N, C-alpha and C positions, 0 to 999 in steps of 0.2 A: 720734859720742857710739857707745858700742854698749857694754849689757852683755849678758854671757852667761848664758844659768840651762842649767844641765848635770844630767838627771835617771838615772837609771841604780843598777841595786840597789850597794846600798855591798859587797853579795861579790862581786862582778867588782869594781869601781871603784874602790872605796874606797883602795887603795895605789897608782894608778894616777894619780892627783889631776892629777902633775905632767905626765905622757906627752898626759893628756890637752888640759890645759892651753896647752901649748906648741904641739900639733897644731892646735888650732880657732885660739889667736893668731896661729899661722903663715899660715892660712888667711884670717881675715881681714884681713888685714894686708898680705897679696898681692893678696888680691882687690877689696877699698876702701883700700889705701893709709892706713890708719890710721895715725895712729904708732904704736914699739914699746910706749911707754910707756902708751901707754892702755890696760891692759888690766884688762878690769871682770867678773869669773867668782864665778857659783857653784854652790855642787854643792850639786844635793840630792835628797844618796844617801836609797837609801829601802831599810827592810829585805824579806830576801825574803817574797814574797806581796804585796809595798804596791805594785807595779806590776804591773799584771795589764794583760797585750798577746801575741796569738798570733806571740809570736816566742822566741827564745833566753834566755836568760839575761844574756847580755852586751847586752841593748836598750839603745840609749842614745839620749834623745832632749836633741836641742839648742837650745836656744829662743834664738833675738838679738831683743835689743828693740834698736831703734833710733831717729834722730834721724829723718825723713821728707826726703824730696828722693832718694834712691837712684835711677836707672833700671831698667829693668825686666833689662837686659841687666845689669849690675851684684850687683842679687841672682840672676840666674841663675847668676856668675861665682860667685858664695860657694857656690852650693848643690851648684853643682859641683866646685870645689875640696874641701865636705864630701864626696862619694864617691868625687871620683880622687886626697882626699890622704891627708883624715883616715881615713876608714873601713879605708885599706887599711895604713895609719900603726896602727891602734889594733888591725888582725886580726878586723875586723868587715865582715860581709855585709852587701851595700847593705840585705838587708829588715832587718837590726837597728841603721839607725839611721835617724831620723826628723828634717828640724832644721825649724823655722820661723822663719819671718822677719817681727815682730812690729813695725811702725814708726805713730809718734808725732810727733806735731809740737815742735818745741822748747818752744813754750811750756808746754805739757802738764809740761814737766822744769824740776827745782829742783836747780843748781850751786852748789856755793862761795854761798850764798849768796844767788843773783838766776834769775830767769827765762831757760832760755839760751838763747831768743831776744834778750836780751842781753850775750847773750857773744860776746866776740870770738876763733874757733875757731884752732888753729894747725893745720889742714889742711880740706880738703872734703868736704862733704857729696853734691853733688852727681856724682858723679861717675855 
């Protein structure tokens, strides 16, 4: 499981949600082997002035909240894909993209009426 939170300026990214979601999802599917239909993205687009950072107006923060279990190599592969594939696809410089992977144990998630550690997943987390 992975939930993706995307933070950016509404004036830049508001009309590009589909493009951003497609690029990010492709990177997660390729890097971690998530099924295509496991897309959970939240856009937290901010008004001008509400995202304060010494970057351009196109600055984008991508936060991936996921189950624990992925190897360091898998996490690095995802970060690499964000800079090698996602940033160029969106016309972003490396300085205007930040990626954060936040891990949480399965027992901390509630999904489909139960604790996630009680679910049988159709994909591997330990990659």
